[in-house]
TILUMMAR-280343 format. One record per residue: residue in one letter; chain; x, y, z of N, C-alpha, C in turn. Coordinates in nm, 2 decimals. Example, Ala and Ser with C-alpha at 12.3 -4.5 7.8 and 13.67 -1.06 7.14 Angstrom:
+---------+--------+--------+--------+--------+--------+--------+--------+--------+--------+--------+
! residuo ! cadena !    nxx !    nyy !    nzz !   caxx !   cayy !   cazz !    cxx !    cyy !    czz !
+---------+--------+--------+--------+--------+--------+--------+--------+--------+--------+--------+
!       A !      A !   1.32 !  -0.57 !   0.78 !   1.23 !  -0.45 !   0.78 !   1.32 !  -0.33 !   0.78 !
!       S !      A !   1.28 !  -0.22 !   0.71 !   1.37 !  -0.11 !   0.71 !   1.29 !   0.00 !   0.79 !
+---------+--------+--------+--------+--------+--------+--------+--------+--------+--------+--------+
This chain:
+---------+--------+--------+--------+--------+--------+--------+--------+--------+--------+--------+
! residuo ! cadena !    nxx !    nyy !    nzz !   caxx !   cayy !   cazz !    cxx !    cyy !    czz !
+---------+--------+--------+--------+--------+--------+--------+--------+--------+--------+--------+
!       M !      A ! -18.68 !  10.69 ! -11.17 ! -18.62 !  10.57 ! -11.15 ! -18.46 !  10.59 ! -11.16 !
!       P !      A ! -18.36 !  10.55 ! -11.08 ! -18.25 !  10.58 ! -11.09 ! -18.20 !  10.51 ! -11.23 !
!       E !      A ! -18.08 !  10.57 ! -11.30 ! -18.05 !  10.50 ! -11.42 ! -18.00 !  10.37 ! -11.43 !
!       F !      A ! -17.94 !  10.34 ! -11.31 ! -17.88 !  10.20 ! -11.30 ! -17.99 !  10.10 ! -11.30 !
!       L !      A ! -18.10 !  10.11 ! -11.24 ! -18.23 !  10.03 ! -11.26 ! -18.26 !   9.97 ! -11.39 !
!       K !      A ! -18.23 !  10.05 ! -11.49 ! -18.26 !  10.01 ! -11.63 ! -18.18 !   9.90 ! -11.70 !
!       H !      A ! -18.06 !   9.88 ! -11.61 ! -17.96 !   9.79 ! -11.68 ! -17.97 !   9.68 ! -11.58 !
!       V !      A ! -18.07 !   9.64 ! -11.47 ! -18.08 !   9.52 ! -11.40 ! -18.20 !   9.47 ! -11.44 !
!       S !      A ! -18.24 !   9.33 ! -11.38 ! -18.34 !   9.26 ! -11.41 ! -18.45 !   9.31 ! -11.34 !
!       E !      A ! -18.56 !   9.26 ! -11.37 ! -18.70 !   9.31 ! -11.28 ! -18.69 !   9.26 ! -11.16 !
!       E !      A ! -18.62 !   9.14 ! -11.13 ! -18.62 !   9.09 ! -10.99 ! -18.54 !   9.17 ! -10.90 !
!       A !      A ! -18.41 !   9.21 ! -10.97 ! -18.33 !   9.30 ! -10.92 ! -18.40 !   9.44 ! -10.88 !
!       R !      A ! -18.47 !   9.49 ! -10.97 ! -18.54 !   9.61 ! -10.94 ! -18.64 !   9.62 ! -10.83 !
!       I !      A ! -18.71 !   9.48 ! -10.81 ! -18.79 !   9.46 ! -10.68 ! -18.73 !   9.46 ! -10.56 !
!       Q !      A ! -18.63 !   9.38 ! -10.57 ! -18.52 !   9.38 ! -10.45 ! -18.48 !   9.52 ! -10.40 !
!       F !      A ! -18.43 !   9.61 ! -10.51 ! -18.40 !   9.73 ! -10.47 ! -18.50 !   9.82 ! -10.40 !
!       Y !      A ! -18.62 !   9.82 ! -10.46 ! -18.74 !   9.91 ! -10.40 ! -18.77 !   9.84 ! -10.27 !
!       F !      A ! -18.78 !   9.71 ! -10.25 ! -18.78 !   9.67 ! -10.11 ! -18.70 !   9.69 ! -10.03 !
!       M !      A ! -18.58 !   9.72 ! -10.06 ! -18.46 !   9.76 !  -9.97 ! -18.50 !   9.90 !  -9.93 !
!       M !      A ! -18.52 !   9.99 ! -10.03 ! -18.52 !  10.14 ! -10.02 ! -18.65 !  10.15 !  -9.91 !
!       K !      A ! -18.75 !  10.08 !  -9.91 ! -18.87 !  10.08 !  -9.85 ! -18.87 !  10.03 !  -9.71 !
!       D !      A ! -18.76 !   9.96 !  -9.67 ! -18.75 !   9.90 !  -9.54 ! -18.72 !   9.99 !  -9.42 !
!       F !      A ! -18.81 !  10.03 !  -9.34 ! -18.80 !  10.10 !  -9.24 ! -18.75 !  10.06 !  -9.11 !
!       T !      A ! -18.74 !   9.94 !  -9.11 ! -18.68 !   9.85 !  -9.01 ! -18.52 !   9.85 !  -8.97 !
!       I !      A ! -18.46 !   9.89 !  -9.07 ! -18.30 !   9.90 !  -9.05 ! -18.24 !  10.03 !  -9.07 !
!       S !      A ! -18.14 !  10.05 !  -9.00 ! -18.08 !  10.15 !  -9.01 ! -18.03 !  10.19 !  -9.16 !
!       F !      A ! -17.98 !  10.34 !  -9.17 ! -17.95 !  10.37 !  -9.29 ! -17.82 !  10.32 !  -9.34 !
!       D !      A ! -17.70 !  10.31 !  -9.23 ! -17.58 !  10.24 !  -9.25 ! -17.60 !  10.09 !  -9.30 !
!       K !      A ! -17.68 !  10.03 !  -9.23 ! -17.73 !   9.87 !  -9.26 ! -17.78 !   9.86 !  -9.41 !
!       K !      A ! -17.87 !   9.97 !  -9.43 ! -17.91 !   9.99 !  -9.57 ! -17.83 !  10.01 !  -9.67 !
!       L !      A ! -17.72 !  10.10 !  -9.65 ! -17.61 !  10.12 !  -9.74 ! -17.53 !  10.01 !  -9.78 !
!       E !      A ! -17.49 !   9.93 !  -9.67 ! -17.43 !   9.81 !  -9.68 ! -17.50 !   9.71 !  -9.76 !
!       E !      A ! -17.63 !   9.69 !  -9.74 ! -17.71 !   9.62 !  -9.82 ! -17.71 !   9.64 !  -9.97 !
!       L !      A ! -17.75 !   9.77 !  -9.97 ! -17.74 !   9.83 ! -10.12 ! -17.60 !   9.79 ! -10.19 !
!       K !      A ! -17.48 !   9.82 ! -10.13 ! -17.36 !   9.79 ! -10.19 ! -17.33 !   9.66 ! -10.23 !
!       E !      A ! -17.38 !   9.57 ! -10.15 ! -17.37 !   9.42 ! -10.19 ! -17.47 !   9.38 ! -10.31 !
!       W !      A ! -17.59 !   9.45 ! -10.29 ! -17.69 !   9.44 ! -10.42 ! -17.62 !   9.50 ! -10.55 !
!       A !      A ! -17.57 !   9.61 ! -10.54 ! -17.48 !   9.67 ! -10.65 ! -17.41 !   9.57 ! -10.70 !
!       K !      A ! -17.31 !   9.53 ! -10.63 ! -17.20 !   9.43 ! -10.67 ! -17.26 !   9.29 ! -10.74 !
!       K !      A ! -17.34 !   9.26 ! -10.68 ! -17.41 !   9.15 ! -10.72 ! -17.49 !   9.16 ! -10.86 !
!       N !      A ! -17.53 !   9.27 ! -10.86 ! -17.61 !   9.31 ! -10.99 ! -17.50 !   9.40 ! -11.10 !
!       N !      A ! -17.36 !   9.41 ! -11.08 ! -17.26 !   9.48 ! -11.17 ! -17.32 !   9.63 ! -11.19 !
!       V !      A ! -17.35 !   9.69 ! -11.08 ! -17.38 !   9.83 ! -11.12 ! -17.31 !   9.91 ! -11.01 !
!       E !      A ! -17.21 !   9.86 ! -10.95 ! -17.14 !   9.94 ! -10.83 ! -17.11 !  10.08 ! -10.86 !
!       K !      A ! -17.05 !  10.10 ! -10.97 ! -17.00 !  10.24 ! -11.03 ! -17.11 !  10.33 ! -11.02 !
!       E !      A ! -17.25 !  10.30 ! -11.08 ! -17.36 !  10.35 ! -11.10 ! -17.43 !  10.37 ! -10.96 !
!       V !      A ! -17.43 !  10.28 ! -10.87 ! -17.47 !  10.30 ! -10.76 ! -17.40 !  10.40 ! -10.66 !
!       D !      A ! -17.26 !  10.39 ! -10.66 ! -17.18 !  10.47 ! -10.60 ! -17.23 !  10.62 ! -10.64 !
!       Q !      A ! -17.24 !  10.66 ! -10.80 ! -17.26 !  10.79 ! -10.82 ! -17.37 !  10.83 ! -10.77 !
!       W !      A ! -17.49 !  10.74 ! -10.78 ! -17.61 !  10.79 ! -10.72 ! -17.61 !  10.82 ! -10.57 !
!       I !      A ! -17.55 !  10.73 ! -10.51 ! -17.53 !  10.76 ! -10.36 ! -17.47 !  10.90 ! -10.33 !
!       N !      A ! -17.36 !  10.93 ! -10.41 ! -17.27 !  11.06 ! -10.40 ! -17.37 !  11.19 ! -10.45 !
!       K !      A ! -17.46 !  11.16 ! -10.54 ! -17.57 !  11.26 ! -10.58 ! -17.65 !  11.27 ! -10.46 !
!       I !      A ! -17.69 !  11.19 ! -10.38 ! -17.80 !  11.20 ! -10.28 ! -17.73 !  11.26 ! -10.17 !
!       E !      A ! -17.58 !  11.24 ! -10.15 ! -17.52 !  11.31 ! -10.04 ! -17.51 !  11.44 ! -10.07 !
!       K !      A ! -17.47 !  11.47 ! -10.18 ! -17.45 !  11.62 ! -10.21 ! -17.58 !  11.67 ! -10.21 !
!       F !      A ! -17.69 !  11.63 ! -10.24 ! -17.84 !  11.68 ! -10.20 ! -17.84 !  11.72 ! -10.07 !
!       W !      A ! -17.83 !  11.63 ! -10.00 ! -17.85 !  11.65 !  -9.85 ! -17.78 !  11.76 !  -9.78 !
!       D !      A ! -17.63 !  11.77 !  -9.84 ! -17.55 !  11.86 !  -9.80 ! -17.59 !  12.01 !  -9.84 !
!       D !      A ! -17.65 !  12.02 !  -9.97 ! -17.71 !  12.13 ! -10.00 ! -17.84 !  12.18 !  -9.93 !
!       V !      A ! -17.90 !  12.08 !  -9.87 ! -18.03 !  12.09 !  -9.80 ! -17.97 !  12.16 !  -9.67 !
!       N !      A ! -17.87 !  12.10 !  -9.62 ! -17.82 !  12.13 !  -9.48 ! -17.78 !  12.30 !  -9.50 !
!       K !      A ! -17.69 !  12.32 !  -9.59 ! -17.65 !  12.44 !  -9.62 ! -17.75 !  12.56 !  -9.63 !
!       N !      A ! -17.86 !  12.53 !  -9.71 ! -17.98 !  12.61 !  -9.72 ! -18.04 !  12.64 !  -9.59 !
!       M !      A ! -18.08 !  12.51 !  -9.52 ! -18.15 !  12.54 !  -9.39 ! -18.07 !  12.62 !  -9.31 !
!       T !      A ! -17.94 !  12.61 !  -9.29 ! -17.87 !  12.66 !  -9.20 ! -17.87 !  12.82 !  -9.25 !
!       K !      A ! -17.87 !  12.87 !  -9.36 ! -17.88 !  13.01 !  -9.42 ! -18.01 !  13.04 !  -9.38 !
!       V !      A ! -18.13 !  12.98 !  -9.40 ! -18.26 !  13.03 !  -9.38 ! -18.30 !  13.06 !  -9.23 !
!       V !      A ! -18.22 !  12.95 !  -9.15 ! -18.24 !  12.95 !  -9.01 ! -18.18 !  13.09 !  -8.94 !
!       D !      A ! -18.07 !  13.13 !  -9.00 ! -17.98 !  13.23 !  -8.97 ! -18.04 !  13.36 !  -9.01 !
!       E !      A ! -18.10 !  13.36 !  -9.13 ! -18.16 !  13.50 !  -9.20 ! -18.30 !  13.54 !  -9.15 !
!       L !      A ! -18.37 !  13.42 !  -9.12 ! -18.52 !  13.47 !  -9.10 ! -18.54 !  13.57 !  -8.97 !
!       P !      A ! -18.46 !  13.55 !  -8.86 ! -18.46 !  13.62 !  -8.77 ! -18.41 !  13.78 !  -8.78 !
!       K !      A ! -18.33 !  13.78 !  -8.89 ! -18.29 !  13.92 !  -8.94 ! -18.38 !  13.99 !  -9.03 !
!       I !      A ! -18.45 !  13.91 !  -9.12 ! -18.51 !  13.97 !  -9.22 ! -18.69 !  13.97 !  -9.17 !
!       Y !      A ! -18.72 !  13.89 !  -9.11 ! -18.86 !  13.92 !  -9.05 ! -18.90 !  14.06 !  -9.00 !
!       P !      A ! -18.82 !  14.12 !  -8.91 ! -18.85 !  14.25 !  -8.85 ! -18.86 !  14.36 !  -8.96 !
!       K !      A ! -18.78 !  14.34 !  -9.07 ! -18.78 !  14.45 !  -9.18 ! -18.90 !  14.42 !  -9.25 !
!       V !      A ! -18.94 !  14.29 !  -9.29 ! -19.06 !  14.29 !  -9.38 ! -19.18 !  14.32 !  -9.29 !
!       Y !      A ! -19.19 !  14.29 !  -9.14 ! -19.31 !  14.31 !  -9.07 ! -19.33 !  14.47 !  -9.06 !
!       K !      A ! -19.21 !  14.54 !  -9.07 ! -19.21 !  14.68 !  -9.05 ! -19.28 !  14.74 !  -9.19 !
!       I !      A ! -19.25 !  14.68 !  -9.30 ! -19.30 !  14.72 !  -9.42 ! -19.46 !  14.69 !  -9.44 !
!       L !      A ! -19.48 !  14.57 !  -9.39 ! -19.63 !  14.52 !  -9.41 ! -19.71 !  14.59 !  -9.29 !
!       S !      A ! -19.67 !  14.64 !  -9.19 ! -19.76 !  14.69 !  -9.09 ! -19.75 !  14.84 !  -9.12 !
!       D !      A ! -19.70 !  14.92 !  -9.21 ! -19.71 !  15.05 !  -9.24 ! -19.84 !  15.10 !  -9.31 !
!       G !      A ! -19.93 !  15.13 !  -9.23 ! -20.07 !  15.18 !  -9.32 ! -20.08 !  15.27 !  -9.41 !
!       S !      A ! -19.95 !  15.36 !  -9.41 ! -19.95 !  15.47 !  -9.51 ! -19.90 !  15.42 !  -9.65 !
!       L !      A ! -19.86 !  15.28 !  -9.66 ! -19.81 !  15.23 !  -9.79 ! -19.94 !  15.18 !  -9.87 !
!       T !      A ! -19.91 !  15.18 !  -9.99 ! -20.00 !  15.10 ! -10.08 ! -19.97 !  14.97 ! -10.10 !
!       A !      A ! -20.03 !  14.86 ! -10.14 ! -20.00 !  14.74 ! -10.16 ! -19.87 !  14.73 ! -10.25 !
!       M !      A ! -19.86 !  14.84 ! -10.37 ! -19.77 !  14.82 ! -10.44 ! -19.62 !  14.89 ! -10.39 !
!       D !      A ! -19.66 !  14.99 ! -10.29 ! -19.53 !  15.04 ! -10.23 ! -19.47 !  14.92 ! -10.15 !
!       M !      A ! -19.57 !  14.85 ! -10.09 ! -19.52 !  14.74 !  -9.98 ! -19.43 !  14.65 ! -10.09 !
!       L !      A ! -19.50 !  14.61 ! -10.20 ! -19.42 !  14.52 ! -10.27 ! -19.27 !  14.58 ! -10.32 !
!       L !      A ! -19.28 !  14.69 ! -10.36 ! -19.16 !  14.75 ! -10.41 ! -19.06 !  14.76 ! -10.29 !
!       K !      A ! -19.10 !  14.80 ! -10.18 ! -19.01 !  14.81 ! -10.07 ! -18.95 !  14.65 ! -10.02 !
!       I !      A ! -19.03 !  14.56 ! -10.03 ! -19.00 !  14.41 !  -9.99 ! -18.87 !  14.38 ! -10.11 !
!       R !      A ! -18.93 !  14.41 ! -10.24 ! -18.81 !  14.38 ! -10.34 ! -18.70 !  14.44 ! -10.31 !
!       A !      A ! -18.71 !  14.57 ! -10.28 ! -18.56 !  14.63 ! -10.24 ! -18.50 !  14.56 ! -10.15 !
!       L !      A ! -18.53 !  14.48 ! -10.07 ! -18.46 !  14.41 !  -9.95 ! -18.37 !  14.31 ! -10.04 !
!       K !      A ! -18.39 !  14.29 ! -10.15 ! -18.31 !  14.18 ! -10.23 ! -18.31 !  14.06 ! -10.16 !
!       L !      A ! -18.42 !  14.00 ! -10.12 ! -18.40 !  13.87 ! -10.04 ! -18.36 !  13.76 ! -10.12 !
!       D !      A ! -18.28 !  13.68 ! -10.05 ! -18.25 !  13.53 ! -10.13 ! -18.37 !  13.46 ! -10.17 !
!       R !      A ! -18.38 !  13.42 ! -10.27 ! -18.51 !  13.34 ! -10.29 ! -18.56 !  13.23 ! -10.20 !
!       T !      A ! -18.43 !  13.15 ! -10.17 ! -18.47 !  13.04 ! -10.07 ! -18.52 !  13.09 !  -9.91 !
!       V !      A ! -18.47 !  13.21 !  -9.90 ! -18.52 !  13.28 !  -9.76 ! -18.67 !  13.33 !  -9.77 !
!       A !      A ! -18.68 !  13.40 !  -9.89 ! -18.80 !  13.46 !  -9.93 ! -18.92 !  13.36 !  -9.92 !
!       K !      A ! -18.90 !  13.26 ! -10.00 ! -18.99 !  13.14 ! -10.01 ! -19.01 !  13.08 !  -9.87 !
!       S !      A ! -18.90 !  13.07 !  -9.77 ! -18.92 !  13.02 !  -9.65 ! -19.00 !  13.11 !  -9.56 !
!       L !      A ! -18.97 !  13.22 !  -9.57 ! -19.03 !  13.33 !  -9.48 ! -19.20 !  13.32 !  -9.52 !
!       Y !      A ! -19.22 !  13.31 !  -9.66 ! -19.37 !  13.29 !  -9.69 ! -19.45 !  13.17 !  -9.63 !
!       A !      A ! -19.35 !  13.04 !  -9.64 ! -19.40 !  12.93 !  -9.59 ! -19.42 !  12.92 !  -9.46 !
!       V !      A ! -19.34 !  12.99 !  -9.37 ! -19.33 !  12.99 !  -9.24 ! -19.47 !  13.08 !  -9.18 !
!       S !      A ! -19.48 !  13.18 !  -9.26 ! -19.58 !  13.29 !  -9.24 ! -19.72 !  13.19 !  -9.26 !
!       M !      A ! -19.74 !  13.13 !  -9.37 ! -19.86 !  13.05 !  -9.41 ! -19.90 !  12.94 !  -9.29 !
!       V !      A ! -19.78 !  12.88 !  -9.23 ! -19.79 !  12.79 !  -9.14 ! -19.85 !  12.83 !  -9.01 !
!       V !      A ! -19.81 !  12.97 !  -8.97 ! -19.82 !  13.04 !  -8.85 ! -19.99 !  13.10 !  -8.86 !
!       I !      A ! -20.01 !  13.15 !  -8.99 ! -20.15 !  13.21 !  -9.01 ! -20.25 !  13.09 !  -8.99 !
!       H !      A ! -20.23 !  12.98 !  -9.06 ! -20.34 !  12.87 !  -9.06 ! -20.32 !  12.76 !  -8.94 !
!       S !      A ! -20.25 !  12.81 !  -8.85 ! -20.22 !  12.69 !  -8.75 ! -20.26 !  12.77 !  -8.61 !
!       S !      A ! -20.28 !  12.89 !  -8.60 ! -20.30 !  12.96 !  -8.47 ! -20.43 !  13.02 !  -8.46 !
!       G !      A ! -20.53 !  12.93 !  -8.50 ! -20.67 !  12.97 !  -8.47 ! -20.74 !  13.00 !  -8.60 !
!       Q !      A ! -20.87 !  13.02 !  -8.57 ! -20.95 !  13.07 !  -8.70 ! -20.93 !  13.19 !  -8.75 !
!       D !      A ! -20.93 !  13.21 !  -8.86 ! -20.90 !  13.35 !  -8.93 ! -21.05 !  13.42 !  -8.95 !
!       P !      A ! -21.06 !  13.51 !  -8.88 ! -21.20 !  13.56 !  -8.87 ! -21.26 !  13.61 !  -9.00 !
!       Y !      A ! -21.18 !  13.65 !  -9.11 ! -21.22 !  13.69 !  -9.25 ! -21.24 !  13.57 !  -9.33 !
!       M !      A ! -21.19 !  13.45 !  -9.30 ! -21.20 !  13.33 !  -9.41 ! -21.33 !  13.27 !  -9.37 !
!       T !      A ! -21.40 !  13.31 !  -9.23 ! -21.53 !  13.23 !  -9.22 ! -21.65 !  13.33 !  -9.25 !
!       M !      A ! -21.62 !  13.43 !  -9.30 ! -21.75 !  13.52 !  -9.33 ! -21.78 !  13.52 !  -9.47 !
!       K !      A ! -21.89 !  13.56 !  -9.49 ! -21.96 !  13.57 !  -9.61 ! -21.89 !  13.67 !  -9.68 !
!       A !      A ! -21.88 !  13.70 !  -9.81 ! -21.84 !  13.82 !  -9.88 ! -21.92 !  13.95 !  -9.83 !
!       G !      A ! -22.04 !  13.95 !  -9.84 ! -22.12 !  14.08 !  -9.80 ! -22.08 !  14.12 !  -9.65 !
!       D !      A ! -22.06 !  14.01 !  -9.55 ! -22.04 !  14.06 !  -9.40 ! -21.89 !  14.10 !  -9.42 !
!       F !      A ! -21.81 !  14.06 !  -9.47 ! -21.68 !  14.10 !  -9.48 ! -21.65 !  14.25 !  -9.51 !
!       F !      A ! -21.73 !  14.27 !  -9.64 ! -21.72 !  14.43 !  -9.67 ! -21.78 !  14.52 !  -9.58 !
!       E !      A ! -21.93 !  14.46 !  -9.51 ! -21.97 !  14.56 !  -9.41 ! -21.87 !  14.57 !  -9.30 !
!       K !      A ! -21.80 !  14.48 !  -9.26 ! -21.71 !  14.47 !  -9.13 ! -21.59 !  14.56 !  -9.17 !
!       V !      A ! -21.54 !  14.56 !  -9.28 ! -21.42 !  14.64 !  -9.33 ! -21.46 !  14.79 !  -9.37 !
!       A !      A ! -21.57 !  14.80 !  -9.44 ! -21.59 !  14.93 !  -9.52 ! -21.73 !  14.99 !  -9.47 !
!       G !      A ! -21.80 !  14.91 !  -9.41 ! -21.93 !  14.98 !  -9.35 ! -22.03 !  14.94 !  -9.48 !
!       T !      A ! -22.18 !  14.96 !  -9.43 ! -22.28 !  14.92 !  -9.51 ! -22.29 !  14.93 !  -9.64 !
!       K !      A ! -22.25 !  15.07 !  -9.68 ! -22.25 !  15.16 !  -9.81 ! -22.20 !  15.10 !  -9.90 !
!       L !      A ! -22.05 !  15.04 !  -9.86 ! -21.99 !  14.99 !  -9.96 ! -22.04 !  14.83 !  -9.98 !
!       K !      A ! -22.07 !  14.77 !  -9.88 ! -22.14 !  14.64 !  -9.89 ! -22.25 !  14.64 ! -10.00 !
!       D !      A ! -22.32 !  14.74 !  -9.97 ! -22.45 !  14.74 ! -10.07 ! -22.42 !  14.75 ! -10.22 !
!       E !      A ! -22.34 !  14.86 ! -10.23 ! -22.27 !  14.87 ! -10.34 ! -22.21 !  14.76 ! -10.42 !
!       W !      A ! -22.13 !  14.69 ! -10.35 ! -22.07 !  14.56 ! -10.41 ! -22.17 !  14.46 ! -10.44 !
!       L !      A ! -22.26 !  14.43 ! -10.34 ! -22.35 !  14.35 ! -10.37 ! -22.44 !  14.37 ! -10.50 !
!       Y !      A ! -22.49 !  14.48 ! -10.52 ! -22.56 !  14.53 ! -10.63 ! -22.47 !  14.51 ! -10.76 !
!       D !      A ! -22.34 !  14.55 ! -10.76 ! -22.27 !  14.55 ! -10.87 ! -22.23 !  14.39 ! -10.90 !
!       H !      A ! -22.20 !  14.29 ! -10.81 ! -22.14 !  14.19 ! -10.83 ! -22.25 !  14.06 ! -10.84 !
!       I !      A ! -22.36 !  14.08 ! -10.74 ! -22.44 !  13.99 ! -10.73 ! -22.58 !  14.02 ! -10.79 !
!       L !      A ! -22.64 !  14.14 ! -10.74 ! -22.76 !  14.15 ! -10.79 ! -22.79 !  14.22 ! -10.93 !
!       N !      A ! -22.69 !  14.27 ! -10.98 ! -22.69 !  14.33 ! -11.12 ! -22.65 !  14.23 ! -11.22 !
+---------+--------+--------+--------+--------+--------+--------+--------+--------+--------+--------+
């Protein structure tokens, strides 16, 4: 709850929440109504500060989105090259990706986009298999039998 709402009546708080939840008016109209509400409830300065915080937040979001959209096409081929190199161990891959010194926002965005693509482009054949079938497909029946014995039957 914004701090200024602690200094107004319960009725004023309810009015504020109804204003904020009204999806039938434009943002400009909502801002105009909010300023009128703030004046009526003697919290103009606090509401202006709150609005400025929100504007700064969205400016930062825009800045970060622009950076991510610019960086992803540059960084993805490098990450893909590392992840598709079958001669590397998982630890080697991790170290090589860390050596790229990716910006945290860009790295998390790449991960998020990857998850969206993976989970929206059809059924993952490995996710629908039973563990034993997975091991048989990947490593053959000998490993499957050993795994089943060690983890299930033993």
